[in-house]
N, C-alpha and C positions, 0 to 999 in steps of 0.2 A: 330241553332244560339245559342251561349253560352252567357248568360247574367251574367256579373260579377260586383262586386264592387271592385274598384281599390284604393289602399292606397299606396302612394309612388311607388316603383317598383314592388310591389307584387299584385297578383290578388287573390280574395277571392270569389269563386263561392257561390251563394246564394241558399238557400233551395228551394225557390219558382220558380226557373228558369223553371223547367219542367212544373209547373202549369201555369205559364204565357204563355208559348208558346202553351200549349194545349188549353187553353181557348181562345186565340186569333184566333185559327183555327176554332172555333165554333161560338162564339158570336160576334155580331156587335160592342159591347163595353166591355172593361174590365176596372173596377174601382179598382185601387190599393190604399189602405189606410194604414195609420200607423203613428206613431209619427214622428214629424219633426226630421231629422237627422238619421232616421233608415236605410236609404240607398235607398229610393224609387226613387229619381230623378236620382241617379247614375245608378240604375238598368235599368230604362227605356231609359236613354240616349244612351245605347248600341244599342237600336233599331232604332235610328234616321238615322244612316249612309246611306243616299241616298234613304232610303226606306220610311221614314215618315217625315212629317213636325213636328217640335217641337216648342211649345210655353209654356212659364212659366208665370203664373199670378203674380209671384213675381216681374216681370218687369212691371213698371207703365204704359208704353205705351200699352202693351198687355192687362193689366187689364182694361184700358180705352176702348180699342177696344172690349173687352168682354162685356162691359156695353152698348156701343153705337152701335156697328155694329158686333155682334157675327158671322154673316155669313162669314166675312173675315177669321175667325179662323176655322170654321167648314166646309166651302164649299170646292169645288175642288175634284179631283179624287184621289189624293194621301192620304194615311192614315195619321191620325193626332194624335199626342201626346199632351195632355193638362196637364200641371203640376200645382199643387196646386189649383185645381178647387174650393176648399172650400172658396176661396177669392171672388168668384162671382158665387154663386149657381144657379142664373138664367141662366147661360150658359148651364145648363143641358137641358133646354127647347129647345135651338137651336140644341143641339146634338140629342135630340129626333126627331125633325123635319127632320134633315139630314138623320137619320136612316130610317125614314118613306119614304123618297124619294128614297133611295137606300140602301137596306139591304145587306151589305157586311161583311163577317167575318173579324174581326180585324180592322175595320174601325176607331175606336176610342180607344185610350189608355189614361185613365184619372188617375191622382194621386191626393191624398188629405191628408193633415196632420190632418184631423178630420174624424170621422165616419159620413159620409154623411147621413146615415140612421137615426142617432140620432140628427141631427141638425134641430132645429126648423124652420130655414129659408129655408130649402130644401123642396120644394113641389113636385119635380119630382124625382122618384126613379129609372127610366129607367127599370121598371119591365118588364121582358120578352125580354129585349133588351141588358141587361148587366149582366156580371158575376162579383162578388165581391171577392177580395182577400186582405188579411191583411199581411203586412210585419212587423214583430216584430224585435226588436234589435237582433244583431247577436247572434246565439247560440255558445256554446263552440266549437262545431265541425266545424261551419263555420269559426270561428276565427283560427282554425287549418288548414284551407284550404280544408276541406272535403265536403263543400257545403251541409250539412245535419244537422239534429237535432239528439237527442238521439235515443236509440234503441227501442222506443216504438212500432213501427210497427212490428219489429222482435219478441219482447217479446209477443205481442198479437197473432202473427201467430204461435208461437212455442208451442209444448206440454210442460207442466210444468216440466216434467222429464228431458227435454233438456235445461232448463234455465241455469244451471250451466255451461254446455259446451258452450252455446251461449255467455254468458257474460265473460267467461274466455278466449275465442279465439279472442277477439277484438283487443288486443294489445294496448289498451288505456293506456296512461301514467298518473300516479297520478299527481294531481295539487292542489295548495293551493286555496281552494274555497273562502277564505277571500280576496285574491288578485283579484280573478275573480269578486267577488261582488263589490269591490271598483272601479274597472274600468268599470263595466257595460257592455252593449252590443252595444251601439252606436259606429259605426265604427271608428270615430276619436279618442275618448279616449280609446277605447278597443284595438286598433291596432296601431295607429300612434303615440300617446303620450306615453312617457316612464316613466315620473316621476309623483309623487303624486301632486306636485305643478302645473305642466302643466295641469293635469286633473282638478285640482281645478279651474284654470283660465277658462278652457273650460266649465265646469259645471256652473260656475257663469254666463258666457255669455249666456249659453243656457237658464237658468232660467229667466234672464232679458229679453231676446228676447221673450220668451213665454209670460211673464207677460205684457210686454209693447207693443207687436205687435200681436203675434198670437192669444192671448186670446181675443183681441178686435175684431178680425174677427168673433169670435163665439158669443160674447155677450159683451155689455158695462158693465164694472166693475168700479164702482165709487170709491171704496176703495181698492186699490191694497195691502196696508199693511195688511188689514184683510184677503184678499185672500192668501197672502203669509204665514201669520201666520197659517191659516188653513192647507196649504200644509205641513208646518213643523210638525204640530200636527199629521196629518195623517201618515207622514213618521215614527213617533214614535209608531204607532199602527199597523205596519205590522203584518199580521197573526192573527189579532184580529177580533172578530165579530163586525160588524158595529152597533153602537148605536148613531144615529144622534142627539138625545136629549142630551146625555152625551157629545158628541163631541162639540155641540153648547155651553154647559155650560163651558167647559174647554177653548173654543176659544173666549168666550164672544160674540157669534153670535146667532141670532134667528134660530130655527130649519129649517124654510123654506129657509133661506139664506144658511145654511149648505147643504141642499138638492140640491139647485140650483148650488152651487159651486162644489159639488162632481159630479154632472151630467156633468158639463163643463170639469172637469178633466178626466172623463171617456170618453167623446166624443173626446177628444184630445189624447187618448191612454196613458195618464200618470197614471191614476188610474185604478185598476182592482178589480172588485167585483166578488167573486166566490160564486155561490149559494149553499145552503145546499141540500144534496141528501135526497130524500124521495120517497118511492114507489108511493105515492099519488102525482102526478105531480102538482096538484093545490097547495099543501102545499109548493112546492119548491119556489113558487112565494111569499109566505107569510113569511117564515122563513128568519131571517136576514142573509145577506151574510158575508163572510170574506173579509178582505181588504188586497190588495197587491199593489205593484207599478209596472209600466211598465218597469222600468229600475232601478236596484239596485244601480248603481253609482249615479244617480240623487237623489234617496231616501236618501242615506247616506250623500250626500252633503247637501241636504236641512235640514236633521236632525242634521248636524254638528257632525257626528259620524265618527270616524276613526277606530273603532273596530266592524266589523260586528258580529251579533249574529245569533243564530240558525234560527231565522225567515228570515234572509237574504238567508240562504241556501235553505229554503223552497221556497223563492221567485225565486231563480235561477232555481230550478226544475220546478216551475210553468211557468216561461218564456219559458223554453224549451218545455214544454207540449203545451203551446199556439201556439208556432211556428209550432209544429207538427200538432196539431189539424187543424189549419187554412190553412195548405198547402195541406191537403188531400181532395179528392173529397167526399168520404164517411164521413158523419157527425159523429163526436164524441163529447161527452160532458164531462166537467170536473167539479166536485163538491167537497165539503168537507162533512164530516159526523160527526154529534154530537148528543148525546142523552141528555135527560133532567137530567140524573144522572152524566153528565160530561165526558162520554166516547167519544173519538174523533179520527178520522182518517183524516190526513192532506188533501189527495186528493183521489178522486174516479173517475176513467175513466169509462164512460159508452159507449160501442159500441154495437149497436143492443140491445140484451137482456142480455149481459154479463157485469160484473163489475170487475174492477181491483183496489183493494185498495192499497194505497201507504202511508207509514209513513216515515218521514225524521227526522233523529237524527244526530246532529253534533259530537256525540261521536265517538271515534275510536274503542271502545270495546262494541259493542251492547250486551245487556242482555235480559233475558226472560221478565223482567218487561217492556222493550221497545216495546214488541209486543202484550201486552195483549189486547189492543183495536183493533188491526188488527184481532186477533183471535175471538174477540167478533163479529166483523163485518162479518167475514167469516161464523161464526155459525148462525148469524142472517139471512143471505141471502142464505145460503145453496148452491145448485148447480148453482144458478145464479152468485155467486161470484167465481172468480178464486182465486188461492192462493195469499196471500198478499206479497208485497215487502217492506222490510225495507232498505231504503237507508241510509248509514252511512259513516263516514269519515275514516274508517280503511281500511284494506286490505282483510279481510275475506269474502269468498263467501261460505255460508253454510246454510242448513235448520235449523233454530233455533227451529222450530216446524214442524210437518208434512205438514202444510199449510202456512208457512211463510218463505220466503227466505231472508236472510240478504245478501246484496251486496253493495260494495262501490259505492257511487254516481257517481264517475268518470268512473266506468265501464259501466254505463248506459248513462249518458249525453255525 
């Protein structure tokens, strides 16, 4: 079965299609989470056609049934799809009981616009009964109809001497990354809407809906102007190391309030915090993370910016990396690297015991000075580190150093 996202007359295969089908064949429940409007509901609706019952908790009658008589929704022989389950987390208890009565692969397909594992109101994780999958906003190659992310899997699998041939043979066309950043990856503004004004109207409605309805599902927020001001401030700090006390001073909020608000944004997949890499795994939990946004279009709208900067190109690369990471079965981790003396690498992919450092520059003419921190990282970690990648905005694919390949970002994403 091919699961697709449909916009107008066109179909756009999604990266997670194979993962969805594979997990439904194995586990009694599959939980698909991701930001609202990332395409989750459209994705799962393709599974309804005569094979599954479909209920969405956005419907008030269904929501009332979930609270009063959940067995109406979860009972019966036919597999069930439950959309937006974060609106009534206690429904997961009924799902657990139903699985206990009859453990059948693919029995439940659940979606949520919040990370259920991070929600304080969720006491049931369906451990051992469910597989979890995250749907991120559309990648560049999904928007082009390829149903995939960048070439991360191929790069990791290839011998480094073959990287140039691999990346040269893809036939990928150059694109304006600034336009990509402005439209973001949510299907409607990324594909369906054609003008800047149309997208501005959509983003405004999206933010209002999040603040006035979706956010209240997660937690009661008494002062929405404070919350929105913090959102705007965070959008101006993309790519920066998180300092909650400093953010609180600038926003006029107490540090505990900043902490709570940022956790809510992360739970709803709007905020992303990337941890620092350290050989000592305990220190990874102590060092401050870097801050990015779940969608560059929303971030630029909130920040009232019409001209994306280099940090937005970093964010685009990260969004693609997250989509890749969360669609694969073998776990990979994404970090940034920074020393006390200020040396920094934008992203580090950790798979098994190997590391792939990545630096992103918006320049069209990369120089040796652009790779000095990559070279420091490779020297620091020796055989554990693969050669570094410098993603840039030009057209050159070449080794700037014996262990650093410069490649256009659009050849990879």
